[in-house]
C-alpha angles and dihedrals in degrees: 000000000000128000111227135158122214114250094254092062092054090048091048092054092047091047094050094048093043094050091046091050091048093054093040091052096083088068088068093063098057126200136294124229103248144182119222120202121192135162127252120233090004098309105165121240104218135186087260089064089051092052094044092049093048092049093049093050093045091050089053090055095249114147114227119206093196141330121208132179111211136153091359091302131106117220117192118187122206136195096237142002094259090063089043093057093045090047092052092055093047094046093048091050092047099046101038129198097326091074134053115222112196134177114237144161116241121198113246093212114151116251094245090060092045088053091065093045096258118149139156125276115285104243124211126233093268092058106031102032123231141139132308124201132186107201130191124212115226098234093178090062090047090054091045090056091051089048093051091049091049091054090054091046093050092051092049094046095048092048091050090051090045092236107153117222135177097221148333116218144157115257137161095352090308143075122266120201114192120205131184097230139024095241093059089044091055091048090050091049092051093049098042093045091056092045097045109037092165092065128083112223129199138167118258110179123178120183109301092350119093110207134197115199123198129188132172118262118244090254092051091046090053091048093052092051093045092049092049092052097044093044092050090050091052093046095047090050091049093046094050090048092049091051093053107251108153120235101345122187114222117170140145125260118192124325101318110010135095128201115214122186121182111189117208096022104116102186130047096225094077092042092051090050089055096045095037092060091101093152126160139157133239125194113210138165122251112245096235093179094059122103103239095202092050091047091050088053091054102268100118121167114254096248095042139072134210117232133162135227124230090274092056096252116147119245124186112213133183112251091229110102114218094194138348132212094259088082092057111107099172141007136180137182122236144142124269126223090279093052092253121139117259139169119230113215128202119191133202120250097269091045092048091050093049092048092047094049093047099045091045090064096039106050110152095027125111121252124194129211109218121200111209128194131177111215136180112251133208093249116094133218121233091267091054097255120132119260121239121230130187118238116193130186132179106231100173140018117189137166115245102242098177144346111305124214137189093308128052140131139241124214137179094088117144102221142010090242091057091047090052092048093049090046091052094051093047092046090052089054142255118273112248089214132007120262133209132199111246097172134020133179133181117209109202122226090238091066090047090049091052090051090051092049092049091047093049091047090052090049093048094048090048092049092046092053092049093045093051093047094048093045093051099039101039100024112196092005087052089057089052089053090049091053089051089049092056090046089051091054092048092050093050093050092042094051092044088053092049101044113091111234095016109133126188115226134172091264086049090061088052088053090055092051090050091048093052090056091049091049092055090045089061090052090049090056091050096045094046089050090052090050090050093050091050091050088052089059102257120145119262096252093044091048090053092048095047093042093057094041098048095042091051095077094051092046092048093049095050094044095045093054090049090046091054090052091048092051091051090050090051093048098049102023129089135202113346093011091056091047091053092046097051094051089046092052093048091042094052093051091045093047092051089051096047096039097047107024101021100048092042090053090054093043092049091047094050102034109005097089096047135085103234131191094190138014130217099233 
């Protein structure tokens, strides 16, 4: 008998290896030290900024590899890191506070490879360098927001039921409703208890006042905190992705903390700008009864608040918030009929209903759009971390002309770039509670480079030992196994480069080394089975056929059990464990393909069509 593969199997092997090599090729070109310039609060990066930056760097004798303006960001590539650091200082001095200048690493992939979507491996923080933040969610503020909303809901519900009350206020981590008589109090208790089953109600009478006190149950308290943490994780991840940071890691740590790792970002200024963009909107009514001059002098009505617009003009707003940014599901920037920038807002169903109900009853009144940011101040907490403060600005005041629904627009924005920036932040989501950075670390690219070099050296030494052993012990078949080993490595790197979200870490390199050993192990099983069949007196071609067929079951069993373990590691692991698991999964599948299909294709091509009296194995 003769061992032959149909033509399509040879073509399949060639296609898989060729595609893998094509997508692994960008890793041969490395990365360039680069400087990334972007605007703050939507400041536009124009071609004038590009020209000014180039001129300033050239005058300083710094050689620029290239400078490109794309997606409202300027990317300047340098020959080495010394020029990169000098260029960053000069650009920051030239451009001032309106622009963020950040160190970065830009792939040097040729354009023809970029055109087919090929790019280098996404490297983790331990290999590429970057910044690490440990952030803490302000749970007190999250609970305060729920408390404020509950006060508004209680007032609305009691008015709808025509139950008269003296006041609704926040007290002792709960909500106190004061009635004038016990009968109304009991009616309010009966109605509110049925409407809010997650609250614990109790009587709190004082003199002639009949009080009803409500606090959250332990279960509800836990749910609020969990929701605030999970929602902030999702929003931070969305915001980082929207702002273009490659392969970020955002995950929870403990009850109220979030770990954020941004590989490739080499200074914390850019990272803080991304994570500090905790923007949201509030829609509130103008207090038209307030005396503006008196409020500006400090005499603000009890239920109102004094804010200012971007021109410094005072605006008195009611404290009651009609709607917050958490109901915004989409936003986009465009021009209105007068060619002025605007942001188009789309709300979720509850938000649309609330806005429609409110504006229906307040046609003709003025409503303000308030832009809110949480920023890190210069004051420090007792533990040394920076305090957060809330900065608010009225960006728009408009008269409610008619009932609004789930879609409307806000105007009064200075530039299209600011409209796009505001739209991006709102689309990424509004933080449920403010966050502050309690720990930050910068991992330099030199340490990452050393990790890469050590990992590659370990891989090369391991491969060299395996190649020498297989070549000596199995002769020509050993060379076939070595070719399959190299193909296995190319496939792993190619697939890792293609898969979205796959990040190479130091444990991932260990996974590749382990996989290469497993790949050769499969070939050892096959070759030993062929040797055994030849010793039993079978013909050469029959021994090859039986050897591959009978070894297949053993190889599949051992690899499938390891694959199951790797999948479990990927599902439940985080960080380095997940990086190890994903390379192991890809490596197992690639090794089974190269060891079983790949080597047999080569063996069939070289020896399968011949009548042999002996075999070099």
